[in-house]
N, CA, C, O and the ligand as a Tripos MOL2 file, in Angstrom:
@<TRIPOS>MOLECULE
protein
  285   283    72     0     0
PROTEIN
NO_CHARGES

@<TRIPOS>ATOM
      1 N          10.4040    1.0590   12.2070 N.3       1 MET1
      2 CA          9.3230    0.2280   11.5830 C.3       1 MET1
      3 C           7.9940    0.9430   11.7030 C.2       1 MET1
      4 O           7.7730    1.7140   12.6370 O.2       1 MET1
      5 N           7.1060    0.6800   10.7470 N.am      2 ILE2
      6 CA          5.7600    1.2060   10.8340 C.3       2 ILE2
      7 C           4.9310    0.2310   11.6160 C.2       2 ILE2
      8 O           4.9810   -0.9680   11.3420 O.2       2 ILE2
      9 N           4.1600    0.7030   12.5930 N.am      3 SER3
     10 CA          3.3810   -0.2300   13.4230 C.3       3 SER3
     11 C           2.1600   -0.7490   12.7040 C.2       3 SER3
     12 O           1.5460   -0.0330   11.9120 O.2       3 SER3
     13 N           1.8080   -1.9760   12.9720 N.am      4 PRO4
     14 CA          0.5930   -2.5200   12.3740 C.3       4 PRO4
     15 C          -0.6370   -1.6910   12.7240 C.2       4 PRO4
     16 O          -1.5600   -1.5710   11.9190 O.2       4 PRO4
     17 N          -0.6470   -1.1300   13.8990 N.am      5 ASP5
     18 CA         -1.7800   -0.3370   14.3510 C.3       5 ASP5
     19 C          -1.9390    0.9090   13.4290 C.2       5 ASP5
     20 O          -3.0600    1.2920   13.0950 O.2       5 ASP5
     21 N          -0.8320    1.5180   13.0360 N.am      6 LEU6
     22 CA         -0.8610    2.6260   12.1440 C.3       6 LEU6
     23 C          -1.4030    2.2210   10.7960 C.2       6 LEU6
     24 O          -2.2350    2.9130   10.2100 O.2       6 LEU6
     25 N          -0.9150    1.0720   10.3010 N.am      7 LEU7
     26 CA         -1.3540    0.6130    8.9910 C.3       7 LEU7
     27 C          -2.8620    0.2980    8.9870 C.2       7 LEU7
     28 O          -3.5390    0.4350    7.9670 O.2       7 LEU7
     29 N          -3.3750   -0.1350   10.1790 N.am      8 ASP8
     30 CA         -4.7490   -0.4470   10.2150 C.3       8 ASP8
     31 C          -5.6740    0.7600   10.0530 C.2       8 ASP8
     32 O          -6.7940    0.6290    9.5600 O.2       8 ASP8
     33 N          -5.2040    1.9190   10.4660 N.am      9 ILE9
     34 CA         -6.0700    3.1280   10.3680 C.3       9 ILE9
     35 C          -5.8520    3.8970    9.1090 C.2       9 ILE9
     36 O          -6.6520    4.7630    8.7570 O.2       9 ILE9
     37 N          -4.7320    3.5830    8.3910 N.am     10 LEU10
     38 CA         -4.4790    4.2320    7.0910 C.3      10 LEU10
     39 C          -5.3870    3.7530    6.0520 C.2      10 LEU10
     40 O          -5.7780    2.5860    6.0520 O.2      10 LEU10
     41 N          -5.7520    4.6340    5.1360 N.am     11 ALA11
     42 CA         -6.5260    4.2830    3.9730 C.3      11 ALA11
     43 C          -6.0280    4.9960    2.8050 C.2      11 ALA11
     44 O          -5.4530    6.0740    2.9560 O.2      11 ALA11
     45 N          -6.2120    4.4500    1.5760 N.am     12 CYS12
     46 CA         -5.7260    5.1870    0.3870 C.3      12 CYS12
     47 C          -6.5340    6.5220    0.2350 C.2      12 CYS12
     48 O          -7.7640    6.5180    0.2700 O.2      12 CYS12
     49 N          -5.8220    7.6240    0.0720 N.am     13 PRO13
     50 CA         -6.5240    8.8750   -0.0540 C.3      13 PRO13
     51 C          -7.2910    9.0120   -1.3990 C.2      13 PRO13
     52 O          -8.1360    9.8950   -1.5410 O.2      13 PRO13
     53 N          -7.0040    8.1770   -2.3250 N.am     14 ASP14
     54 CA         -7.6820    8.2760   -3.6080 C.3      14 ASP14
     55 C          -8.9930    7.4370   -3.5730 C.2      14 ASP14
     56 O         -10.0740    7.9680   -3.8270 O.2      14 ASP14
     57 N          -8.8840    6.1570   -3.2640 N.am     15 CYS15
     58 CA        -10.0740    5.2660   -3.3080 C.3      15 CYS15
     59 C         -10.5850    4.8160   -1.9630 C.2      15 CYS15
     60 O         -11.6210    4.1540   -1.9040 O.2      15 CYS15
     61 N          -9.8830    5.1540   -0.8400 N.am     16 HIS16
     62 CA        -10.2630    4.8830    0.5310 C.3      16 HIS16
     63 C         -10.2120    3.4050    0.8570 C.2      16 HIS16
     64 O         -10.7580    2.9860    1.8770 O.2      16 HIS16
     65 N          -9.5750    2.6090    0.0260 N.am     17 ALA17
     66 CA         -9.4360    1.1760    0.4000 C.3      17 ALA17
     67 C          -8.3420    1.0230    1.4470 C.2      17 ALA17
     68 O          -7.4940    1.8970    1.6280 O.2      17 ALA17
     69 N          -8.3900   -0.1360    2.1410 N.am     18 PRO18
     70 CA         -7.2570   -0.4120    3.0760 C.3      18 PRO18
     71 C          -5.9190   -0.5010    2.3420 C.2      18 PRO18
     72 O          -5.8550   -0.7450    1.1370 O.2      18 PRO18
     73 N          -4.8800   -0.2990    3.1020 N.am     19 VAL19
     74 CA         -3.5050   -0.3760    2.5190 C.3      19 VAL19
     75 C          -2.6980   -1.3780    3.3480 C.2      19 VAL19
     76 O          -3.0750   -1.7520    4.4580 O.2      19 VAL19
     77 N          -1.5600   -1.7980    2.7560 N.am     20 PHE20
     78 CA         -0.6460   -2.6480    3.5080 C.3      20 PHE20
     79 C           0.7780   -2.3640    3.1080 C.2      20 PHE20
     80 O           1.0710   -1.8000    2.0540 O.2      20 PHE20
     81 N           1.6570   -2.7870    4.0090 N.am     21 LEU21
     82 CA          3.1060   -2.5620    3.7380 C.3      21 LEU21
     83 C           3.6350   -3.6390    2.8100 C.2      21 LEU21
     84 O           3.5050   -4.8280    3.0990 O.2      21 LEU21
     85 N           4.2120   -3.2430    1.7330 N.am     22 ASP22
     86 CA          4.8240   -4.1820    0.7780 C.3      22 ASP22
     87 C           6.2600   -3.7430    0.4860 C.2      22 ASP22
     88 O           6.5040   -2.7760   -0.2360 O.2      22 ASP22
     89 N           7.1840   -4.4770    1.0640 N.am     23 GLY23
     90 CA          8.5840   -4.0320    0.9630 C.3      23 GLY23
     91 C           8.7340   -2.6890    1.6760 C.2      23 GLY23
     92 O           8.4400   -2.5770    2.8660 O.2      23 GLY23
     93 N           9.1800   -1.7020    0.9660 N.am     24 ASP24
     94 CA          9.3910   -0.3800    1.5610 C.3      24 ASP24
     95 C           8.3490    0.6320    1.1000 C.2      24 ASP24
     96 O           8.5540    1.8440    1.1620 O.2      24 ASP24
     97 N           7.2280    0.0930    0.6370 N.am     25 SER25
     98 CA          6.1430    1.0150    0.1770 C.3      25 SER25
     99 C           4.8230    0.6040    0.7750 C.2      25 SER25
    100 O           4.6480   -0.5090    1.2720 O.2      25 SER25
    101 N           3.8730    1.5690    0.7080 N.am     26 ILE26
    102 CA          2.5230    1.2550    1.1440 C.3      26 ILE26
    103 C           1.7040    0.9830   -0.0790 C.2      26 ILE26
    104 O           1.6810    1.7970   -1.0020 O.2      26 ILE26
    105 N           1.0280   -0.1440   -0.1130 N.am     27 GLN27
    106 CA          0.2610   -0.4870   -1.2760 C.3      27 GLN27
    107 C          -1.2500   -0.4940   -1.0120 C.2      27 GLN27
    108 O          -1.7380   -1.1040   -0.0610 O.2      27 GLN27
    109 N          -1.9490    0.1940   -1.8730 N.am     28 CYS28
    110 CA         -3.4280    0.2510   -1.8340 C.3      28 CYS28
    111 C          -3.9980   -1.0950   -2.2810 C.2      28 CYS28
    112 O          -3.4680   -1.7030   -3.2110 O.2      28 CYS28
    113 N          -5.0810   -1.5790   -1.6290 N.am     29 THR29
    114 CA         -5.6470   -2.8210   -2.0360 C.3      29 THR29
    115 C          -6.7520   -2.6750   -3.0850 C.2      29 THR29
    116 O          -7.3110   -3.6710   -3.5420 O.2      29 THR29
    117 N          -7.0560   -1.4650   -3.4550 N.am     30 GLY30
    118 CA         -8.0870   -1.1790   -4.4720 C.3      30 GLY30
    119 C          -7.6850   -1.6420   -5.8360 C.2      30 GLY30
    120 O          -6.6770   -1.1810   -6.3700 O.2      30 GLY30
    121 N          -8.4510   -2.5530   -6.4270 N.am     31 ARG31
    122 CA         -8.0630   -3.1540   -7.6960 C.3      31 ARG31
    123 C          -8.1620   -2.1380   -8.8460 C.2      31 ARG31
    124 O          -7.4550   -2.2500   -9.8480 O.2      31 ARG31
    125 N          -9.0350   -1.1660   -8.6870 N.am     32 GLU32
    126 CA         -9.1550   -0.1420   -9.7560 C.3      32 GLU32
    127 C          -8.0890    0.9230   -9.6270 C.2      32 GLU32
    128 O          -7.7640    1.6250  -10.5850 O.2      32 GLU32
    129 N          -7.5440    1.0320   -8.4070 N.am     33 CYS33
    130 CA         -6.6610    2.1960   -8.0430 C.3      33 CYS33
    131 C          -5.1840    1.7280   -8.1200 C.2      33 CYS33
    132 O          -4.4000    2.2950   -8.8810 O.2      33 CYS33
    133 N          -4.8210    0.7370   -7.3660 N.am     34 ARG34
    134 CA         -3.5260    0.1230   -7.3600 C.3      34 ARG34
    135 C          -2.3960    1.0230   -7.0110 C.2      34 ARG34
    136 O          -1.2520    0.7360   -7.3630 O.2      34 ARG34
    137 N          -2.6760    2.1430   -6.3060 N.am     35 ARG35
    138 CA         -1.6050    3.0990   -6.0450 C.3      35 ARG35
    139 C          -0.6670    2.5810   -4.9840 C.2      35 ARG35
    140 O          -1.0300    1.7890   -4.1150 O.2      35 ARG35
    141 N           0.5360    3.0540   -5.0910 N.am     36 ARG36
    142 CA          1.6510    2.6580   -4.2190 C.3      36 ARG36
    143 C           2.2710    3.9150   -3.6420 C.2      36 ARG36
    144 O           2.6680    4.8020   -4.3960 O.2      36 ARG36
    145 N           2.3650    4.0130   -2.3440 N.am     37 TYR37
    146 CA          2.8130    5.2440   -1.6740 C.3      37 TYR37
    147 C           4.2080    5.0050   -1.0890 C.2      37 TYR37
    148 O           4.4910    3.9140   -0.5920 O.2      37 TYR37
    149 N           5.0590    5.9930   -1.1430 N.am     38 PRO38
    150 CA          6.4040    5.8250   -0.5610 C.3      38 PRO38
    151 C           6.4100    5.9410    0.9450 C.2      38 PRO38
    152 O           5.4830    6.4920    1.5400 O.2      38 PRO38
    153 N           7.4310    5.4350    1.5450 N.am     39 VAL39
    154 CA          7.6720    5.5580    3.0350 C.3      39 VAL39
    155 C           8.9490    6.3360    3.1790 C.2      39 VAL39
    156 O           9.9740    5.9150    2.6440 O.2      39 VAL39
    157 N           8.9400    7.4410    3.8710 N.am     40 ARG40
    158 CA         10.1590    8.2360    4.0800 C.3      40 ARG40
    159 C          10.3680    8.4300    5.6080 C.2      40 ARG40
    160 O           9.5120    8.9460    6.3270 O.2      40 ARG40
    161 N          11.5960    7.9670    6.0600 N.am     41 ASP41
    162 CA         11.9100    8.0580    7.4880 C.3      41 ASP41
    163 C          10.8390    7.4190    8.3450 C.2      41 ASP41
    164 O          10.4120    7.9560    9.3670 O.2      41 ASP41
    165 N          10.4080    6.2070    7.8690 N.am     42 ASP42
    166 CA          9.4100    5.4310    8.5960 C.3      42 ASP42
    167 C           8.0280    6.1150    8.6430 C.2      42 ASP42
    168 O           7.1800    5.7280    9.4470 O.2      42 ASP42
    169 N           7.7990    7.1200    7.7950 N.am     43 ILE43
    170 CA          6.5200    7.7490    7.8460 C.3      43 ILE43
    171 C           5.8740    7.5650    6.4130 C.2      43 ILE43
    172 O           6.4180    7.9970    5.3970 O.2      43 ILE43
    173 N           4.7250    6.9180    6.4180 N.am     44 PRO44
    174 CA          4.0010    6.7020    5.1200 C.3      44 PRO44
    175 C           3.6310    8.0620    4.5070 C.2      44 PRO44
    176 O           3.0550    8.9110    5.1890 O.2      44 PRO44
    177 N           3.9590    8.2690    3.2230 N.am     45 VAL45
    178 CA          3.5870    9.4990    2.5710 C.3      45 VAL45
    179 C           2.3450    9.2220    1.7770 C.2      45 VAL45
    180 O           2.4150    8.7720    0.6340 O.2      45 VAL45
    181 N           1.1610    9.4990    2.4000 N.am     46 MET46
    182 CA         -0.0720    9.1700    1.8070 C.3      46 MET46
    183 C          -0.5920   10.3220    0.9840 C.2      46 MET46
    184 O          -1.6180   10.9210    1.3070 O.2      46 MET46
    185 N           0.1350   10.6340   -0.1010 N.am     47 LEU47
    186 CA         -0.2620   11.7270   -1.0050 C.3      47 LEU47
    187 C          -0.3440   11.2110   -2.4010 C.2      47 LEU47
    188 O           0.5840   10.5830   -2.9090 O.2      47 LEU47
    189 N          -1.5090   11.4890   -3.0460 N.am     48 ILE48
    190 CA         -1.7620   10.9480   -4.4000 C.3      48 ILE48
    191 C          -0.6470   11.4650   -5.3330 C.2      48 ILE48
    192 O          -0.1980   10.7300   -6.2140 O.2      48 ILE48
    193 N          -0.1880   12.7410   -5.1450 N.am     49 ASP49
    194 CA          0.8320   13.2280   -5.9920 C.3      49 ASP49
    195 C           2.1640   12.5110   -5.8860 C.2      49 ASP49
    196 O           2.9860   12.5620   -6.8000 O.2      49 ASP49
    197 N           2.3730   11.8200   -4.7220 N.am     50 GLU50
    198 CA          3.6210   11.1120   -4.5070 C.3      50 GLU50
    199 C           3.4830    9.6160   -4.9130 C.2      50 GLU50
    200 O           4.4700    8.8820   -4.9080 O.2      50 GLU50
    201 N           2.3140    9.1990   -5.2450 N.am     51 SER51
    202 CA          2.1340    7.7880   -5.4160 C.3      51 SER51
    203 C           2.2190    7.4390   -6.9460 C.2      51 SER51
    204 O           2.1760    8.3030   -7.8220 O.2      51 SER51
    205 N           2.3420    6.1220   -7.1820 N.am     52 LYS52
    206 CA          2.3680    5.6240   -8.4920 C.3      52 LYS52
    207 C           1.5100    4.4250   -8.5910 C.2      52 LYS52
    208 O           1.6040    3.5550   -7.7240 O.2      52 LYS52
    209 N           0.6480    4.3000   -9.6150 N.am     53 ALA53
    210 CA         -0.2530    3.1690   -9.7580 C.3      53 ALA53
    211 C           0.5620    2.0100  -10.3810 C.2      53 ALA53
    212 O           1.2680    2.1750  -11.3760 O.2      53 ALA53
    213 N           0.4180    0.8050   -9.7250 N.am     54 LEU54
    214 CA          1.0800   -0.3570  -10.3250 C.3      54 LEU54
    215 C           0.2780   -0.8640  -11.5250 C.2      54 LEU54
    216 O          -0.9240   -0.6110  -11.6190 O.2      54 LEU54
    217 N           0.9270   -1.5680  -12.4290 N.am     55 ASP55
    218 CA          0.1540   -2.2050  -13.4590 C.3      55 ASP55
    219 C          -0.5330   -3.4140  -12.8580 C.2      55 ASP55
    220 O          -0.1370   -3.8760  -11.7880 O.2      55 ASP55
    221 N          -1.5720   -3.9470  -13.5320 N.am     56 PRO56
    222 CA         -2.4010   -5.0040  -12.9370 C.3      56 PRO56
    223 C          -1.5940   -6.2250  -12.4810 C.2      56 PRO56
    224 O          -1.8830   -6.8070  -11.4360 O.2      56 PRO56
    225 N          -0.5790   -6.6120  -13.2690 N.am     57 GLN57
    226 CA          0.1780   -7.8120  -12.9250 C.3      57 GLN57
    227 C           1.0090   -7.6010  -11.6770 C.2      57 GLN57
    228 O           1.0700   -8.4590  -10.7970 O.2      57 GLN57
    229 N           1.6450   -6.4440  -11.6180 N.am     58 ALA58
    230 CA          2.4920   -6.1050  -10.4090 C.3      58 ALA58
    231 C           1.5710   -5.9890   -9.1600 C.2      58 ALA58
    232 O           1.9640   -6.3410   -8.0480 O.2      58 ALA58
    233 N           0.3910   -5.5070   -9.3760 N.am     59 PHE59
    234 CA         -0.5620   -5.3850   -8.2530 C.3      59 PHE59
    235 C          -0.9350   -6.7790   -7.7100 C.2      59 PHE59
    236 O          -0.9340   -7.0030   -6.4990 O.2      59 PHE59
    237 N          -1.2520   -7.7020   -8.6200 N.am     60 ASP60
    238 CA         -1.5720   -9.0710   -8.2350 C.3      60 ASP60
    239 C          -0.3910   -9.7090   -7.4790 C.2      60 ASP60
    240 O          -0.5830  -10.4260   -6.4960 O.2      60 ASP60
    241 N           0.8080   -9.4380   -7.9510 N.am     61 GLU61
    242 CA          2.0030  -10.0160   -7.2540 C.3      61 GLU61
    243 C           2.1360   -9.4310   -5.8230 C.2      61 GLU61
    244 O           2.4720  -10.1380   -4.8730 O.2      61 GLU61
    245 N           1.8660   -8.1540   -5.7160 N.am     62 ALA62
    246 CA          1.9290   -7.5470   -4.3710 C.3      62 ALA62
    247 C           0.8550   -8.1230   -3.4330 C.2      62 ALA62
    248 O           1.1300   -8.3600   -2.2570 O.2      62 ALA62
    249 N          -0.3640   -8.3500   -3.9450 N.am     63 LEU63
    250 CA         -1.3060   -8.9530   -3.1370 C.3      63 LEU63
    251 C          -0.9760  -10.3940   -2.6970 C.2      63 LEU63
    252 O          -1.2710  -10.8240   -1.5820 O.2      63 LEU63
    253 N          -0.3430  -11.1110   -3.6490 N.am     64 ALA64
    254 CA          0.0550  -12.4810   -3.3590 C.3      64 ALA64
    255 C           1.1400  -12.4860   -2.2440 C.2      64 ALA64
    256 O           1.1390  -13.3470   -1.3640 O.2      64 ALA64
    257 N           2.0540  -11.5040   -2.3120 N.am     65 ARG65
    258 CA          3.0330  -11.4320   -1.2450 C.3      65 ARG65
    259 C           2.4130  -11.1540    0.1410 C.2      65 ARG65
    260 O           2.8760  -11.6450    1.1710 O.2      65 ARG65
    261 N           1.3750  -10.3680    0.1090 N.am     66 ARG66
    262 CA          0.6640  -10.0740    1.3810 C.3      66 ARG66
    263 C           0.0240  -11.3410    1.9360 C.2      66 ARG66
    264 O           0.0900  -11.5820    3.1420 O.2      66 ARG66
    265 N          -0.5890  -12.1470    1.0910 N.am     67 LYS67
    266 CA         -1.2440  -13.3810    1.5550 C.3      67 LYS67
    267 C          -0.2400  -14.3350    2.1300 C.2      67 LYS67
    268 O          -0.4990  -14.9580    3.1590 O.2      67 LYS67
    269 N           0.9310  -14.4690    1.4760 N.am     68 GLU68
    270 CA          1.9470  -15.3710    1.9020 C.3      68 GLU68
    271 C           2.4220  -15.0120    3.3190 C.2      68 GLU68
    272 O           2.6950  -15.8880    4.1410 O.2      68 GLU68
    273 N           2.5090  -13.7650    3.5670 N.am     69 LYS69
    274 CA          2.9760  -13.2820    4.8820 C.3      69 LYS69
    275 C           1.9900  -13.6630    5.9620 C.2      69 LYS69
    276 O           2.3880  -14.0690    7.0540 O.2      69 LYS69
    277 N           0.6730  -13.5320    5.6610 N.am     70 LYS70
    278 CA         -0.3260  -13.7780    6.6450 C.3      70 LYS70
    279 C          -0.5200  -15.1850    7.0480 C.2      70 LYS70
    280 O          -0.8460  -15.4740    8.1990 O.2      70 LYS70
    281 N          -0.3190  -16.0990    6.0920 N.am     71 SER71
    282 CA         -0.6120  -17.4810    6.3850 C.3      71 SER71
    283 C           0.6330  -18.1520    7.0590 C.2      71 SER71
    284 O           0.5920  -19.3360    7.3910 O.2      71 SER71
    285 ZN         -6.4100    3.3610   -3.6700 Zn       72 ZN72
@<TRIPOS>BOND
     1     1     2 1
     2     2     3 1
     3     3     4 2
     4     3     5 am
     5     5     6 1
     6     6     7 1
     7     7     8 2
     8     7     9 am
     9     9    10 1
    10    10    11 1
    11    11    12 2
    12    11    13 am
    13    13    14 1
    14    14    15 1
    15    15    16 2
    16    15    17 am
    17    17    18 1
    18    18    19 1
    19    19    20 2
    20    19    21 am
    21    21    22 1
    22    22    23 1
    23    23    24 2
    24    23    25 am
    25    25    26 1
    26    26    27 1
    27    27    28 2
    28    27    29 am
    29    29    30 1
    30    30    31 1
    31    31    32 2
    32    31    33 am
    33    33    34 1
    34    34    35 1
    35    35    36 2
    36    35    37 am
    37    37    38 1
    38    38    39 1
    39    39    40 2
    40    39    41 am
    41    41    42 1
    42    42    43 1
    43    43    44 2
    44    43    45 am
    45    45    46 1
    46    46    47 1
    47    47    48 2
    48    47    49 am
    49    49    50 1
    50    50    51 1
    51    51    52 2
    52    51    53 am
    53    53    54 1
    54    54    55 1
    55    55    56 2
    56    55    57 am
    57    57    58 1
    58    58    59 1
    59    59    60 2
    60    59    61 am
    61    61    62 1
    62    62    63 1
    63    63    64 2
    64    63    65 am
    65    65    66 1
    66    66    67 1
    67    67    68 2
    68    67    69 am
    69    69    70 1
    70    70    71 1
    71    71    72 2
    72    71    73 am
    73    73    74 1
    74    74    75 1
    75    75    76 2
    76    75    77 am
    77    77    78 1
    78    78    79 1
    79    79    80 2
    80    79    81 am
    81    81    82 1
    82    82    83 1
    83    83    84 2
    84    83    85 am
    85    85    86 1
    86    86    87 1
    87    87    88 2
    88    87    89 am
    89    89    90 1
    90    90    91 1
    91    91    92 2
    92    91    93 am
    93    93    94 1
    94    94    95 1
    95    95    96 2
    96    95    97 am
    97    97    98 1
    98    98    99 1
    99    99   100 2
   100    99   101 am
   101   101   102 1
   102   102   103 1
   103   103   104 2
   104   103   105 am
   105   105   106 1
   106   106   107 1
   107   107   108 2
   108   107   109 am
   109   109   110 1
   110   110   111 1
   111   111   112 2
   112   111   113 am
   113   113   114 1
   114   114   115 1
   115   115   116 2
   116   115   117 am
   117   117   118 1
   118   118   119 1
   119   119   120 2
   120   119   121 am
   121   121   122 1
   122   122   123 1
   123   123   124 2
   124   123   125 am
   125   125   126 1
   126   126   127 1
   127   127   128 2
   128   127   129 am
   129   129   130 1
   130   130   131 1
   131   131   132 2
   132   131   133 am
   133   133   134 1
   134   134   135 1
   135   135   136 2
   136   135   137 am
   137   137   138 1
   138   138   139 1
   139   139   140 2
   140   139   141 am
   141   141   142 1
   142   142   143 1
   143   143   144 2
   144   143   145 am
   145   145   146 1
   146   146   147 1
   147   147   148 2
   148   147   149 am
   149   149   150 1
   150   150   151 1
   151   151   152 2
   152   151   153 am
   153   153   154 1
   154   154   155 1
   155   155   156 2
   156   155   157 am
   157   157   158 1
   158   158   159 1
   159   159   160 2
   160   159   161 am
   161   161   162 1
   162   162   163 1
   163   163   164 2
   164   163   165 am
   165   165   166 1
   166   166   167 1
   167   167   168 2
   168   167   169 am
   169   169   170 1
   170   170   171 1
   171   171   172 2
   172   171   173 am
   173   173   174 1
   174   174   175 1
   175   175   176 2
   176   175   177 am
   177   177   178 1
   178   178   179 1
   179   179   180 2
   180   179   181 am
   181   181   182 1
   182   182   183 1
   183   183   184 2
   184   183   185 am
   185   185   186 1
   186   186   187 1
   187   187   188 2
   188   187   189 am
   189   189   190 1
   190   190   191 1
   191   191   192 2
   192   191   193 am
   193   193   194 1
   194   194   195 1
   195   195   196 2
   196   195   197 am
   197   197   198 1
   198   198   199 1
   199   199   200 2
   200   199   201 am
   201   201   202 1
   202   202   203 1
   203   203   204 2
   204   203   205 am
   205   205   206 1
   206   206   207 1
   207   207   208 2
   208   207   209 am
   209   209   210 1
   210   210   211 1
   211   211   212 2
   212   211   213 am
   213   213   214 1
   214   214   215 1
   215   215   216 2
   216   215   217 am
   217   217   218 1
   218   218   219 1
   219   219   220 2
   220   219   221 am
   221   221   222 1
   222   222   223 1
   223   223   224 2
   224   223   225 am
   225   225   226 1
   226   226   227 1
   227   227   228 2
   228   227   229 am
   229   229   230 1
   230   230   231 1
   231   231   232 2
   232   231   233 am
   233   233   234 1
   234   234   235 1
   235   235   236 2
   236   235   237 am
   237   237   238 1
   238   238   239 1
   239   239   240 2
   240   239   241 am
   241   241   242 1
   242   242   243 1
   243   243   244 2
   244   243   245 am
   245   245   246 1
   246   246   247 1
   247   247   248 2
   248   247   249 am
   249   249   250 1
   250   250   251 1
   251   251   252 2
   252   251   253 am
   253   253   254 1
   254   254   255 1
   255   255   256 2
   256   255   257 am
   257   257   258 1
   258   258   259 1
   259   259   260 2
   260   259   261 am
   261   261   262 1
   262   262   263 1
   263   263   264 2
   264   263   265 am
   265   265   266 1
   266   266   267 1
   267   267   268 2
   268   267   269 am
   269   269   270 1
   270   270   271 1
   271   271   272 2
   272   271   273 am
   273   273   274 1
   274   274   275 1
   275   275   276 2
   276   275   277 am
   277   277   278 1
   278   278   279 1
   279   279   280 2
   280   279   281 am
   281   281   282 1
   282   282   283 1
   283   283   284 2
@<TRIPOS>SUBSTRUCTURE
     1 MET1         2 RESIDUE 1 A MET
     2 ILE2         6 RESIDUE 1 A ILE
     3 SER3        10 RESIDUE 1 A SER
     4 PRO4        14 RESIDUE 1 A PRO
     5 ASP5        18 RESIDUE 1 A ASP
     6 LEU6        22 RESIDUE 1 A LEU
     7 LEU7        26 RESIDUE 1 A LEU
     8 ASP8        30 RESIDUE 1 A ASP
     9 ILE9        34 RESIDUE 1 A ILE
    10 LEU10       38 RESIDUE 1 A LEU
    11 ALA11       42 RESIDUE 1 A ALA
    12 CYS12       46 RESIDUE 1 A CYS
    13 PRO13       50 RESIDUE 1 A PRO
    14 ASP14       54 RESIDUE 1 A ASP
    15 CYS15       58 RESIDUE 1 A CYS
    16 HIS16       62 RESIDUE 1 A HIS
    17 ALA17       66 RESIDUE 1 A ALA
    18 PRO18       70 RESIDUE 1 A PRO
    19 VAL19       74 RESIDUE 1 A VAL
    20 PHE20       78 RESIDUE 1 A PHE
    21 LEU21       82 RESIDUE 1 A LEU
    22 ASP22       86 RESIDUE 1 A ASP
    23 GLY23       90 RESIDUE 1 A GLY
    24 ASP24       94 RESIDUE 1 A ASP
    25 SER25       98 RESIDUE 1 A SER
    26 ILE26      102 RESIDUE 1 A ILE
    27 GLN27      106 RESIDUE 1 A GLN
    28 CYS28      110 RESIDUE 1 A CYS
    29 THR29      114 RESIDUE 1 A THR
    30 GLY30      118 RESIDUE 1 A GLY
    31 ARG31      122 RESIDUE 1 A ARG
    32 GLU32      126 RESIDUE 1 A GLU
    33 CYS33      130 RESIDUE 1 A CYS
    34 ARG34      134 RESIDUE 1 A ARG
    35 ARG35      138 RESIDUE 1 A ARG
    36 ARG36      142 RESIDUE 1 A ARG
    37 TYR37      146 RESIDUE 1 A TYR
    38 PRO38      150 RESIDUE 1 A PRO
    39 VAL39      154 RESIDUE 1 A VAL
    40 ARG40      158 RESIDUE 1 A ARG
    41 ASP41      162 RESIDUE 1 A ASP
    42 ASP42      166 RESIDUE 1 A ASP
    43 ILE43      170 RESIDUE 1 A ILE
    44 PRO44      174 RESIDUE 1 A PRO
    45 VAL45      178 RESIDUE 1 A VAL
    46 MET46      182 RESIDUE 1 A MET
    47 LEU47      186 RESIDUE 1 A LEU
    48 ILE48      190 RESIDUE 1 A ILE
    49 ASP49      194 RESIDUE 1 A ASP
    50 GLU50      198 RESIDUE 1 A GLU
    51 SER51      202 RESIDUE 1 A SER
    52 LYS52      206 RESIDUE 1 A LYS
    53 ALA53      210 RESIDUE 1 A ALA
    54 LEU54      214 RESIDUE 1 A LEU
    55 ASP55      218 RESIDUE 1 A ASP
    56 PRO56      222 RESIDUE 1 A PRO
    57 GLN57      226 RESIDUE 1 A GLN
    58 ALA58      230 RESIDUE 1 A ALA
    59 PHE59      234 RESIDUE 1 A PHE
    60 ASP60      238 RESIDUE 1 A ASP
    61 GLU61      242 RESIDUE 1 A GLU
    62 ALA62      246 RESIDUE 1 A ALA
    63 LEU63      250 RESIDUE 1 A LEU
    64 ALA64      254 RESIDUE 1 A ALA
    65 ARG65      258 RESIDUE 1 A ARG
    66 ARG66      262 RESIDUE 1 A ARG
    67 LYS67      266 RESIDUE 1 A LYS
    68 GLU68      270 RESIDUE 1 A GLU
    69 LYS69      274 RESIDUE 1 A LYS
    70 LYS70      278 RESIDUE 1 A LYS
    71 SER71      282 RESIDUE 1 A SER
    72 ZN72       285 GROUP 0 **** ****
């Protein structure tokens, strides 16, 4: 598992927004960026070349999942 402490210090290398764990990927919270980074062997791969930007609707759904978990 990826520790919450590690997630707290990670930021998107593209837009520098905070990130969070969504399923088995790391999701950027930047609305303009929306990049999603893979996790390999429990290590977040924070490389722009390895990431894919979500479309706006999928991004909103990811953020909604994050809020559900917190409450
Ligand atoms: Zn970003």
